[in-house]
C-alpha positions in Angstrom: 0.0 0.0 0.0 2.6 2.5 -1.1 1.5 6.1 -1.5 3.2 9.4 -1.1 2.6 11.0 2.3 -0.2 13.4 1.8 1.3 16.8 2.1 -1.6 18.7 0.5 -4.4 19.3 2.9 -7.2 21.9 3.1 -8.4 23.1 6.4 -11.9 24.6 6.0 -12.6 27.8 7.8 -16.1 27.0 9.1 -17.4 28.1 12.5 -18.1 25.4 15.1 -16.2 22.8 13.0 -12.9 21.2 12.5 -12.8 19.7 9.0 -9.6 18.8 7.1 -9.5 17.4 3.6 -6.6 15.5 1.9 -7.5 15.4 -1.9 -4.9 12.7 -2.7 -4.4 10.6 0.5 -3.8 7.6 -1.8 -2.3 7.9 -5.2 -4.5 6.9 -8.2 -3.0 3.4 -8.7 -3.4 2.5 -5.1 -6.9 4.0 -4.9 -7.9 2.0 -8.0 -6.6 -1.2 -6.5 -8.4 -0.6 -3.1 -11.7 0.2 -4.9 -11.6 -3.0 -6.9 -10.8 -5.1 -3.9 -13.5 -3.6 -1.7 -16.1 -3.8 -4.4 -15.4 -7.5 -5.0 -14.6 -8.8 -1.5 -16.8 -7.0 1.0 -20.1 -8.7 2.1 -22.3 -5.8 1.1 -25.9 -5.8 2.6 -29.0 -3.6 2.1 -30.9 -2.9 5.3 -34.4 -1.4 5.6 -34.8 2.0 7.2 -37.9 3.6 8.8 -38.6 7.1 7.6 -41.7 8.9 8.9 -43.2 5.5 9.9 -42.7 3.9 6.5 -40.1 1.2 5.8 -37.8 1.6 2.8 -34.7 -0.2 1.5 -31.7 1.9 2.4 -30.5 3.8 -0.8 -27.0 2.3 -0.7 -25.3 -0.9 0.4 -23.3 -1.1 3.7 -21.0 -3.3 5.7 -19.5 -2.9 9.2 -16.0 -4.1 10.2 -14.3 -3.6 13.6 -13.3 -4.9 17.0 -15.3 -7.8 18.4 -18.3 -6.7 20.4 -18.4 -3.2 19.1 -21.9 -3.1 17.4 -23.1 0.1 15.9 -26.6 1.5 15.6 -28.1 4.3 13.6 -31.6 4.9 12.0 -33.0 1.9 14.0 -30.4 -0.4 12.4 -28.1 -2.4 14.6 -25.0 -3.7 12.8 -22.7 -6.3 14.1 -19.1 -6.0 12.9 -17.2 -8.5 10.7 -13.6 -9.0 12.0 -11.0 -6.6 10.4 -9.5 -7.9 7.1 -5.9 -7.1 6.2 -6.8 -4.3 3.7 -9.0 -2.5 6.2 -6.5 -2.9 9.0 -3.7 -1.5 6.8 -5.9 1.6 6.1 -6.8 1.9 9.8 -3.1 2.0 10.8 -2.3 4.5 8.0 -5.1 6.8 9.2 -4.0 6.5 12.8 -0.6 7.8 11.8 -2.2 11.0 10.5 -5.3 11.4 12.8 -5.0 11.5 16.6 -7.4 8.6 17.2 -7.6 4.9 17.7 -10.4 3.6 15.5 -12.4 0.6 16.6 -14.8 0.4 13.7 -15.3 1.2 10.0 -18.7 1.6 8.3 -18.5 1.1 4.6 -21.0 2.5 2.1 -21.4 1.5 -1.5 -23.2 4.0 -3.7 -24.1 2.0 -6.8 -25.0 5.0 -8.9 -26.3 8.6 -8.6 -29.7 7.4 -7.2 -27.9 6.0 -4.1 -27.6 8.6 -1.4 -27.3 9.4 2.3 -29.7 12.0 3.8 -29.0 14.8 6.2 -27.6 13.6 9.5 -24.9 14.1 12.1 -22.6 11.3 13.4 -23.7 12.0 16.9 -24.7 8.6 18.2 -24.1 8.2 22.0 -21.6 5.4 21.5 -19.3 7.7 19.5 -18.7 9.9 22.6 -18.7 13.7 23.1 -16.6 15.0 20.2 -16.1 12.1 17.8 -13.3 11.9 15.2 -14.6 10.6 11.9 -12.1 9.8 9.2 -13.8 9.3 5.8 -12.1 7.7 2.8 -13.6 7.9 -0.7 -12.9 5.7 -3.7 -14.5 5.6 -7.2 -16.8 8.2 -8.6 -16.6 11.7 -7.2 -19.6 12.9 -5.2 -20.5 16.1 -3.5 -20.6 16.2 0.3 -23.0 18.8 1.5 -22.8 20.5 4.9 -25.3 22.8 6.6 -25.2 24.4 10.1 -27.9 23.2 12.5 -28.7 26.7 13.8 -27.5 29.3 11.3 -29.4 28.5 8.1 -27.2 30.7 6.0 -24.1 28.6 6.7 -23.7 25.9 4.0 -20.7 24.3 2.3 -20.0 21.6 -0.2 -16.9 19.5 -0.9 -16.2 17.4 -3.9 -14.9 14.1 -2.5 -12.3 12.8 -4.9 -11.0 9.3 -5.6 -8.4 8.4 -3.0 -9.3 11.3 -0.7 -9.6 11.6 3.1 -12.0 13.9 4.9 -11.6 14.3 8.7 -14.3 15.8 10.9 -13.5 16.3 14.6 -14.0 18.7 17.5 -17.6 20.1 17.8 -18.5 19.4 14.1 -21.2 16.8 14.8 -22.9 19.1 17.4 -23.3 22.0 15.0 -23.3 20.6 11.4 -25.4 18.1 9.4 -24.0 16.4 6.3 -25.3 14.4 3.3 -24.5 12.8 0.0 -27.4 13.9 -2.2 -28.8 12.0 -5.2 -27.7 13.2 -8.6 -29.5 12.7 -12.0 -26.1 12.4 -13.7 -25.2 8.8 -14.8 -22.2 8.1 -12.6 -20.3 4.9 -11.7 -20.1 3.5 -8.2 -18.4 5.1 -5.2 -17.2 3.4 -2.0 -16.9 5.4 1.2 -15.3 4.2 4.4 -16.0 6.1 7.7 -13.6 5.1 10.5 -14.8 5.9 14.0 -14.2 5.0 17.6 -17.0 3.3 19.5 -16.6 4.0 23.3 
């Protein structure tokens, strides 16, 4: 898993947030290889979610890997982790060299096309602790990551998440900001996103 150490980072000047973006955390060849391996070897699943009392299939595929016994729940879904595989463990160690965190869990999302999405939410589940550090890797098609402030409706931002990129959210970000990956009408190929987190 050779890649140049990511020197280029963007620190976003947003109030009540600490968000850092590395556009080329992995070089293109490494990112291509990771994407193919994840797409073909991860046991992807599609859970049902309840929205306003109605049950719908989640508009993306997911998988959870992590330390034994660290289940993760969101949107009335409780996921039990698969044990770390060697690729995910290598990525975890690489992230921990850059981010001041010890990650217990990774939630993987496969967006099959532009119709797959993730609605407005904050990663603020109790088991993530007070000011969680979320490290998000993106592979495959570029998608826009939208942010909006919970209390100041004028504060909005969007970031194009590139192939092989890393986005870090920490500090009070989850208290004050919501984020989403919206649907797009454009015909686009699949994207895989990995969000590393620490379950207390």
